[in-house]
C-alpha positions in Angstrom: -8.6 -25.2 -1.6 -9.8 -24.1 -5.4 -12.2 -21.9 -3.6 -9.5 -20.3 -1.6 -7.4 -20.0 -4.5 -10.3 -18.0 -6.1 -10.7 -15.8 -3.2 -7.2 -15.2 -3.5 -7.2 -14.2 -7.1 -10.2 -12.0 -6.4 -8.3 -10.2 -3.7 -5.5 -9.7 -6.3 -7.8 -8.1 -8.3 -8.9 -5.9 -6.3 -5.4 -4.8 -5.0 -4.7 -4.6 -9.0 -7.6 -2.1 -9.3 -6.8 -0.1 -6.0 -3.0 0.2 -7.3 -4.3 1.5 -10.7 -6.0 4.6 -8.7 -2.9 4.9 -6.7 -0.8 5.3 -9.7 -3.3 8.0 -11.0 -2.2 9.7 -8.0 1.4 9.3 -9.1 0.7 11.2 -12.4 -1.3 13.7 -10.7 1.8 14.2 -8.5 3.7 15.0 -11.2 1.4 17.2 -12.6 0.9 19.1 -9.5 4.6 19.7 -8.9 5.2 20.8 -12.4 2.2 23.2 -11.8 3.8 24.4 -8.5 7.2 25.2 -10.3 5.7 27.0 -13.2 3.8 29.1 -10.9 6.2 30.0 -8.3 9.0 30.6 -11.0 7.1 32.4 -13.6 4.6 34.2 -11.6 1.5 32.6 -12.9 -1.6 33.1 -10.6 -3.3 30.3 -8.7 -6.5 29.3 -9.4 -9.3 28.8 -7.6 -8.2 30.6 -4.5 -5.4 28.1 -4.1 -2.2 29.7 -2.5 1.4 28.0 -2.8 1.3 26.3 0.5 -1.8 24.3 -0.4 -0.5 23.0 -3.6 2.6 22.2 -1.9 0.6 20.4 1.2 -1.4 18.8 -1.8 1.8 17.1 -3.1 2.4 15.2 0.1 -1.0 14.2 0.2 -0.9 12.6 -3.3 2.4 11.1 -2.2 0.8 9.6 0.5 -2.1 8.2 -1.7 0.2 6.8 -4.0 2.1 4.9 -1.7 -0.8 3.6 0.3 -3.1 2.8 -2.4 -0.1 0.6 -4.3 1.6 -1.2 -1.2 -0.8 -4.1 -1.1 -0.5 -4.9 -4.8 3.4 -4.5 -4.6 3.4 -7.0 -1.7 1.7 -9.7 -3.9 4.1 -9.0 -6.8 6.8 -9.7 -4.4 8.0 -5.9 -4.8 9.2 -5.7 -1.1 12.7 -6.4 0.3 13.6 -10.0 1.1 16.9 -11.0 2.5 17.3 -14.4 1.0 20.8 -15.6 1.9 20.0 -18.7 3.3 16.3 -19.2 2.3 17.2 -19.3 -1.6 18.9 -22.6 -1.1 16.0 -24.3 0.5 13.4 -26.6 -1.0 10.3 -25.0 -2.2 8.1 -26.4 0.6 10.5 -24.9 3.1 9.9 -21.5 1.2 6.1 -22.0 1.3 6.3 -22.4 5.3 8.7 -19.7 5.8 6.5 -17.4 3.8 3.4 -18.4 5.6 4.9 -18.4 9.0 6.5 -15.0 8.4 3.0 -13.8 7.4 1.0 -15.0 10.1 3.5 -14.1 12.9 4.9 -10.9 11.5 3.0 -9.4 9.0 -0.4 -9.9 10.4 0.6 -8.9 13.8 2.1 -5.6 12.2 -1.2 -5.0 10.3 -3.1 -5.4 13.4 -1.3 -3.2 15.6 -0.8 -0.7 12.5 -4.5 -0.6 12.0 -5.3 -0.2 15.7 -3.2 2.8 16.1 -3.6 4.8 13.0 -7.5 4.4 13.3 -7.0 5.8 16.8 -4.7 8.6 15.2 -7.2 9.2 12.2 -10.2 9.3 14.8 -8.4 11.8 17.1 -7.6 14.1 13.9 -11.2 14.0 13.0 -12.7 14.9 16.3 -10.4 17.7 16.9 -11.1 19.1 13.5 -7.4 19.2 12.5 -6.1 21.6 9.7 -2.6 22.0 8.6 0.1 24.0 11.0 0.0 26.8 8.4 -2.9 29.1 8.6 -3.2 29.2 4.9 -2.7 25.3 4.6 -5.2 22.8 4.1 -7.7 21.7 6.3 -9.5 18.1 7.3 -6.2 16.4 8.0 -7.8 13.3 8.9 -8.6 12.5 5.2 -4.6 12.4 5.1 -4.3 10.4 8.1 -6.9 7.7 7.0 -4.7 6.6 4.3 -2.7 4.8 7.0 -5.3 2.3 8.1 -6.2 1.9 4.8 -2.7 1.1 3.9 -2.5 -1.6 6.5 -5.7 -2.7 5.5 -4.7 -3.5 1.9 -1.7 -4.8 3.1 -3.5 -7.2 5.4 -5.5 -8.1 2.2 -2.6 -8.9 0.5 -1.3 -11.3 3.4 -4.2 -13.1 3.4 -3.7 -13.8 -0.5 -0.3 -14.6 0.1 -0.9 -16.6 3.0 -3.5 -18.5 0.8 -1.2 -19.1 -1.8 1.6 -20.6 0.3 -0.6 -23.0 2.3 -1.3 -24.3 -1.6 1.8 -24.4 -2.1 2.6 -26.7 1.0 -0.2 -28.7 0.0 0.9 -29.3 -3.7 -2.1 -27.2 -5.1 -0.5 -23.9 -6.0 -0.5 -24.1 -10.1 2.6 -23.5 -11.5 2.3 -19.9 -12.7 1.6 -18.8 -8.8 4.9 -19.9 -7.8 7.0 -17.0 -8.3 4.6 -14.5 -7.1 4.1 -16.4 -3.8 8.1 -17.2 -3.2 9.7 -14.9 -5.5 12.7 -16.1 -7.2 13.1 -17.6 -10.2 11.6 -21.0 -10.1 
């Protein structure tokens, strides 16, 4: 179990570093939105041959990558929605069991289906050479669509990490400092 917990910690570390890259996408998004507003309302010329449509499309590209790169780390930090009306009253071992079953039955199923369909979607976009619906928009839309299978992959990695911690909790081998990040709440 110790080697699995080290694997979980390594996965969490990778997810954290990927989320830090995603965080930079958030900063870039703020800068691009501010730049877009200033150039549009004050008539400042656009550099590098860019136009307003391309800048606006880059905003939702940045937003997509921000979300896609942060979701796995957010899941390991219990930043997802929970409806804990009944679960909060259960013993800790029952919480670990619910977490493990939820990951295996629901999360991993969702991840596999999500990767499957979004990979096909991305591949079709690549093969068709899909570009923006706007004639003056961005090209290579497959790059944007590729964020979706990446997002599901990161969520799957987070699920593996959380499953390891849940099983460790069930067997009584989870360190106390990992309990809150495994089942949430105030323990």
